Every structure is written in C-alpha cells, then in structure tokens.
N, C-alpha and C positions, 0 to 999 in steps of 0.2 A: 504494499499498500503506499509504504512511504516513498520506495523509487518511482510509483504511478506518478506519486502528488511531484516530484519533484522534477521529474521528466514533462509537466504537465507547464510547470511554471518555468522554465526554461523555453518551453514553446511560445507561452503567452509574452516571454520579454522580447521575443522578436518578431512580435506584430504588433503594426502599426496601425490602428484604428482611424480611419479618417470619414469624418461625417460628410453625408453628401446631402443636400438640401434640393430641392426640386419642385418646382415651380413653372408656369406660361410666363413666356418674355414679353415684356414689356418696353416703356421707354427709358432711356437710360440706363439699360442691364450693361455691368463690368463684371469682368474677370481680374479676378484679383491672383496678383505675383506674389507670396513672400518673400523677401529678402533670405531668411534664412528658414530650412523645416519647421514648420508649425503647423498646428490643428484647427485649419482655419474650416469657417462654415462657408461653403463656396456650392457655385452650380447651381442658383437661382432663375428661375424662371416665374415671372409675375404675373397675375390674373386680374384684371380692369375687374370690379363689381358695377349694378346697375345702380349702387349708390353715388360712384366716383369714389369710392378709395376703393383701395389698392391691400387686396387680401392676399398670403399666402398660403400653400398648403404644404408641410413639412416632413419629410420625411423622418419617423419615430416624434412628430410633434405638430407643434402650429405656432406659425408666427402671421402676427398681421401687422402693417405700416398704416398709422391713423392719424389725425389730428385728435386732439381730445372731446371725447365727448360733451354734450351739453350738462350734464351732469355734475360735469367737473368743473369746467373750463372753458375758454374759447382761445386760441391759438392768438397770444399777445404779438404783433407787429410794433416794431419801433416804439417800445412803450418808456426807455429812458430806463427803465427796471435795472437793465443789465449792460446796457453798452450806451455810447454817445459816438457819432460821428462827423463828420467835417469833409469836405469833398475842396478839392484844391484846382483849380483850372490851370491852362498850358502857361497864363501870366507871372503861377505863383512862385513863391523861392520855394516854398514849402513842399513843391511836384519836385523840383530837382533834391532838394532835401534826401527825401522818403527814398529816390531812386537809388537803388545800388547795381554799381559799377561789376558785372561779373568779370570780367576781363579785371580789374583792380586786385593784385592779392595782397595789399591790405584790410581786407572783409574776410578773409578765410581759403581756406582750399574750395574749389567747386568741384563737383560731381556732374558730369552730361552722364545721364543712366541710359545707358544703351537700350534695354528693351525698352524702355517707356518712349525716348523718342524713334522710335523703328515698329510702334504695336498701334493698334484704334483700340478705344475702347478697355483701355488694360491700365490696372493700376497696382502700385506698391508697398508695403509696408516699410516705415523707416522709422529709424528709433531718434528719437533726440538727445541731446548732452543736457537737457536743462527738463526743471518739471516745468510745464507752461499751465499756465489758468486757464480755462477754458469754461465762461458760466461758472465759476469757483472751484470745479474742479481741476486735479493737475493729473496731465496727461504727459506719459513719456514718450509715445506712439503716433505715429500717424498715417493714414494712407494717401499717397499720391497718384492722383487719377491722370491719364492723359487730355481731359474733358475740361480743363482747368479750373476745378478746383481740389482741395482738399478735406477728404473723408476723418471725422472726429470718433464714432461710435465704435462701441468692445463689440460689437456683434456683427460681425462681415459677413456680408450679404453682395448680392451683387444688384443691388437697386439703391448702390449709393448716394445717388444723386437726389433722392427722397427727402431725407432726413442729415441732419448729423452734419453740418459740413461748413469749411470755409473756402468762401468763392470768391475770387476777384472776378472769374467772370465765365462761370459755368455753360459750355457750349456743345456743341457735336464737332471738336479739334477733332483729325487725323494728322499726328506727326509720322505715319508710314509715308505718306503721300511724296514728303519730297526729303534728302538726305540734310539741307538746309535745317531742317526741324528740328529742335532739341526739348526736352525737356531733362533742366538742370538744377541743383540745391547746391547751399554752401549752409554749412553749419559751426559757425565760430563760439559757441557758449552763452552767448548775448543774444543772438538772433540766430534764426533760422527763416532764409528764404526760398525759396520755391521761385523760377522761371521758366515762362512757357515761352519761347522763343521758336519767330517763322512758323506758327503754326496756321492751319488753311482750314478751311468748313468743306466736307464733301458738296460736290458740286458748284461751289463758288473760288473756286482754286484759283482762278483768272481773276479774282476782285483784289486779288494780294494777301498780306501774310499779317496772323497777331502777334505781338508782342509786348508782354505782359508777368505781371510779377506780387507776390504775396510773402510777406514778413512777419515771421510774428515774434516777438519779442519777448525776454525773460521776465519783464514786468507785467502782461498779460495785451499790452496792447500789440495791435493789428495795423498793418497798414497793404493798402492794393495800389500800387502802380503802374500806369499803361505809360508804353512808349510809343505804338505802332497800333491803332484802329480803322483799320483802312472801310471799313463798312458799318452803316448804322446799327446800332443795336435791334430796334425792333422790326429788322428784314432777315435776320440770322437765324429766326428760331428755325424748329424743324419739331416734326410730328416724333420720331423720336427720340429726340434728346430738348429737354427744357434747356432756357436762356435764366440764368438768375445771375446775382450778384449781391452777396452778403453774407450772413451767419444763420446757424440753424441748429436748436439743441432739441433732444429728447430725452425720455426716459422708459426704461422698460418695465412692464408690469404682466407676472405670469398668474393665471387664472386655472379653475382646475375646468374640464370640460371631455365629456364624455366622448367625444367626437373624433377624439387623437389619441392613439395608440397609449402616448406616455401619462392622457388620463391630462394634458396641461396646455395651454392656450398661451405662447408667448406675445404681446402687444406693444409695439411701440411708441409711443403716443410723442409727440413735437408740441412744446409748449412753449416757446419761444422763437421767434425769426424776427433777423434785421434785413430786411428789402433797403440795398441802395437805388438811389433814382438813377436809371440806367442811360437819363440824358447829360448826365456827369459826365461819362466817361468818355473820353474823347480823347486824340491825341496827345499824350504828355500832361495830362490830369493824374490824378490820385487823391484816395479816400484816406483815413486814418482813423480806427476806431479805438476807444480809449473804454478799457471795462470799466463799470461801479462798482461797489462793494457788496454781495452780496452777503446773505444768512449763513453762509456756511463760513464765513469768515468768522464767525465768534466762536470763541471755547472754552465761554463761560454762561453760564445762566444768567448772572449780572448782565455783563456786555448785549446777549443777544433778545433779551426786554427793553432793555432800554439805551440803547443805539442810539444816536439819531440821525447814522451813515448808512442805516434802512428801516424798510419798515414791513411790514405784516409777518415776522420771526416770531416763530414757537420754539420754546425749550421743550427736548425731549428727554427726560431724564436717566431712563432707560438705556439709551444710546448717548448719551454726554452729547448731545449735537443738539446745533442749531439749525434750523429750515424752516422756510416757510412751504412744506411738504409737492413743492414743482423742484425736482432738479432729480439728479440720476440715481440718487438713493430713496427715490419713492416708494421701490418696493419694501426696502425696512420699514418706513414711515408706517406701511399700513402694515405691515405681519406686525409691527410691537403698537398698533393701537394709539402712535403718537400724535394722531391730532385732538384722540377723547380725553389722552391724557393731562396737557396740554392747556385745553378749553377752562380759561375763568384760574388757573394754578398762576401761583405767584413763585419766586425762586425761596422766598420764606415756606412755604407749602412743600416743596422739596426737602426744602433744610430740616424739617419736624418730621416728617417722614424716615428720614436717613436718621435721625439721633434715633427717634422711638425703634425703628429696627435693631440699632443697636445696644439699646438695653434693654430690649426685651429679650435679647438671644442670651444675653449675658447669665450663667449660672449666679443665684443666688443666696452662695456661703461665702463663710471669712476662713476658710481651711486654704480658700485657693486665692493666689496672688497674681498677677498678671507678668511676667517676666519683659522680654524684649518686643517693642513695637510687631505685631503680624501684619505679615507683608502680604501685599496682592496677589495671589495666584497660591500660595503654600496653603495647608492643609494639618500638617505634621501637628498634634500634639503641644511637641517640645516649644514650637513655636507659640502657641496659643496661652497656654498654663504652666505653671511648677507647682509642686506639689509643697506644702510644707517641710515636709519629712521625705527623705530619701527611703523609700519602702517598699521592698521587693515583694510580691508574694509567690508562694508555691507556683499557683497557676500560670502567674504570667511567666515565670521563668519554663515552665515545660511547655507553653505555647512558643515560647523565641527559639527552643531547642529541636522542635518538633521543626519551627518552620526553616530549620538553618539544616536539618535535616533534608527537607524536602527538596532545595534547592541545590543542594550537593546532586542527588540522586538525580533531579532534572539534566542538571551540567553532564553528567557523566553519561546518561542515556543519549546529550546531542554529541557529545564525542566520541559515540559508539556510532550510531547513525552516520557518521559523517565519513568516518574509517568503512563504514562498511561501503558505502558511494562511492568512496575512492576506489576503493579495491576492484568493485565492479568494474568502474570505467577503466582502472587499469587494465583488469581484466579482457575486457570488450576490444580495447586497442591493440593488445599483445596476440588476440588469439580471435579475431574477429570474424574466423569459420571454425568456429568450435563451437558443439553441439547447444552451452550455454547462452552464448553470443546468438545464435541462430532462434534459438527459444523466444529470448527477451525479445528479439526484434516483430517476430511473429506474434507475438502476444500484445505489439506497441498498434502492431497493425489492424489487428481485429477487435479490440479491445477501446480502441482510441479513435469510433470515427468523427467526435468533433473535435478532433485538432486539424480537422480540413478546413483551409480558408481561406477563404475565395479575398482575391486583392483587389482592393474598393481603388479607383481611380478618381482622382479630383478633378472640380470641374477648372481647374489653373494652371498655366505653372508653375511651376516651385523653381526655386534657385537658391544652390546650394554655397555659400561663399561668395566671393568678388566675381563674379561674371562667369560661373558656371553653369550657364546652362542649360536643362531637360527640354528635350525636342519634341516630347508628348505634350500635345495639347487636349485632353478628351471633356468635354461640360458632358454630365449626365443628364439623362433622357427621363420623359415622363418615366415616373413607375407603372 
C-alpha cells in the first residue's frame, strides 16, 4: 500500500493541471501570453445575452462579467471619488513633460517585446518592480495588450477589454501589420512606461500609424501621452473591438448555484469607470490622472470613521479593514457581514466588545498569575499562564512518557519505510527484467487506470524565460 501511495505521489507531481475556460466569442477576445509558466485561465469565448449583458459559461464553474445590479448601485463614472484628471493640448508644456523619450537611456532600459510587436489581439503578463496603487489596491503584475491598454484584473480571461483596465487608447490595433510597429516598455523603479509605437488599424492601414504611451508612477499617478493620432477617434471604432480611453475597476463575487458543476457562479462587477473625453486626444496631447485617498488607506477605526479625506467609510472589526464595500475585497466584506456589523457602530463599541471578550475569557482564580505577554497566534499554556508552584502529577508524567514513546515509534517506522522504498528502487534499477520488477510493473498497469492523464492544451501561447517561445497555439473549442 505504501508503495502504491508513493508511486501515486510521483505521478501527480509530474502532472501540470491547466484550467481551460470555454465560451463563445464576441468583441475584444484576447489570447494571454504569460512571461513565465503560470496556471492562467484562458480560452474564453463570450456570448451576448438578450439583456445586453455579457455572460460566460465556464468549464467547472461559472463566470459572468457585468455592471452592478440595481440593488447594489450603478457604475459611477467620473465621480471624483477615486481619480481626478486633466487634459493638456499640444501647446501646453505639460504635454511635453509627460512624454517619455524611449531612446533616452536616462529613463531606463527599454524592452521591445518581440511577440506583442508581431501579434494581433495578444496580451502578456509583466511583473512590476514596485507596488503600484490602483483604486487603493497594490498591484505587482499587469497584463499588456496589443490593443492599446493594460489589464489589471486578477482573473485572466480573453475578454480583457470589458473591465479592469488602464487604457490610453483601446482600439483594434494590429502590430503585426508592419515591421515598424512595436510594443515596448521600461521600468526604472519609479515609473513603468508602455509605448505602442506606429501601430495601425486593420482596414485603415493607409490612414497612418498611432503612437502613444501609458505611464504608471509609483505614487499611483497615471499619465497618457499621445504623439501621433492620424485619425479622429470617432471613426476608428469597430464591431469587433471597443474604443475606450480611461480607467475601470471591478470586484468578483462568488454565489452558489445549482447550474454549474462546482455549484458556484463567479460574477465580475464593474463598480467605477473613468472615461476620458476622446475629443481631447490629438497629436502631442496628454492626460494626467491623480488618485484620491480611498477608505482602504486607513488602518485604524479612528482614522476610518473620522478622516476628512474620505467619505462613506465603514470599519469592519473582524477584518480590521476600512472600506465602503466597493473594492476588490467585497467578497470578504459580504462573507463576514461587515455591512451589518458596522451599521451604527462606533470605535468605542468595538473597544468595549474587545475588553469584554478578554475579561470574560480569563479564569476566575487567585492561584493563576499571568507570565509573559500573550503573543498572537501562540496557543501553548506556558505562554498564557504559569502555576504558583511547580507541581508535576503522576498522570502528567505518564502522558509525557507515552507521547515520547509514540514519537520515537513513528520516526522508526518512517525510517524503515524509507529504507524499504530505497531497496525496491535499487532492485528495479539493477534488475529491470527480474520477476519482482516485472510483477510490480504489471501490478501498476492493471491496478492504476486512474493514472492515465490527458494533456490539456491551453488557449494561449506560453513563453518560458526571455524569448523562448513555444510554437503551438491551440484555442479551446466548445465543450
């Protein structure tokens, strides 16, 4: 039995499960190319429902991307709650200051991504060298897409254009049309810059190439800079790809359902969107977006409820978190009933509740005195209480002796088992055609039918390391 379990573990360790998501295709479907081997959810095909909402059937579960239902709130556009933005025309000096010259080595080392520069509707995951604050959340990884935007979500799918994006100019660009078209970026530890250079639109290649940038600063500030915009943005839209400029964020909520095999439906709700006036986007123009303080900034109840920098914040004592309920942690906010807990509560109420819990849990006896302060996460009796006299009863001595004997016996059994496995492995290696070796092989084939795994192929290109491309691109078909 032990040998069977060991062989099962070895086989499982060599298997790499890959989640394949399946849905019908609609606008803006992207293939995701990870920089390193990662278990990304990919292979999406979208379906437009009759209500105008985008729903998605997922293999082994469910995912829906939608705006907020009426019983929660509506999507807030340019409310001034999360970001403020200003646009600068060609004559403004600020437009020139915000443009990064990618040929200037003083800004940092520039990388031209060879796959994105020669692909259509592709996206690649890139790690940042700093924590970038986005809607109060700190991001360390982003996804750059060929279509003129950056995806910031945690759940990776082919519908990257739907929500959770930083878009200087999201459009149906095709860098693979020309060798002059490139997607390049730099990261100097203070700012991360992505430049889409001389990219063209399918069917409008003769009208000229677009060149523009997005810069993510360590402080959370974002700037969009435009060098060449040969066409008016109201004529570059297409049915297959939306045209957007701005920001968007969303949260995911998991709700139980009997329609999916796993009994859970994942829904992505967009709770805020910043839409840039696209009439302001012209040659040598720029847009600067400045983040505003959010509830997530406060790390104490007093700051959460009394700060004049934010409004609508509530303190969830069980999570020790300040929020208005509309951020990427909304699932936890719902699971721990934070809205009900914080309704009408004050910081004094939480303080009294904590004091009552501590005093009521303490034993009522004079023979027990506290020793060293109790450390969080420690459960041993030595760190909580210390007896007035050092007394060892006979039963405690016997129990300790029995526990020591059990530990020694367990270690001895493990060593014997390990030695037996080593001997079996040596025997099979030295005598592969022996009767014992052939018997074990036959037993494995006849009793382990579950060890036959089918290799799943992801719906995106995988890249290992720097520039080592895999040439198989297989998209998952319908179930």
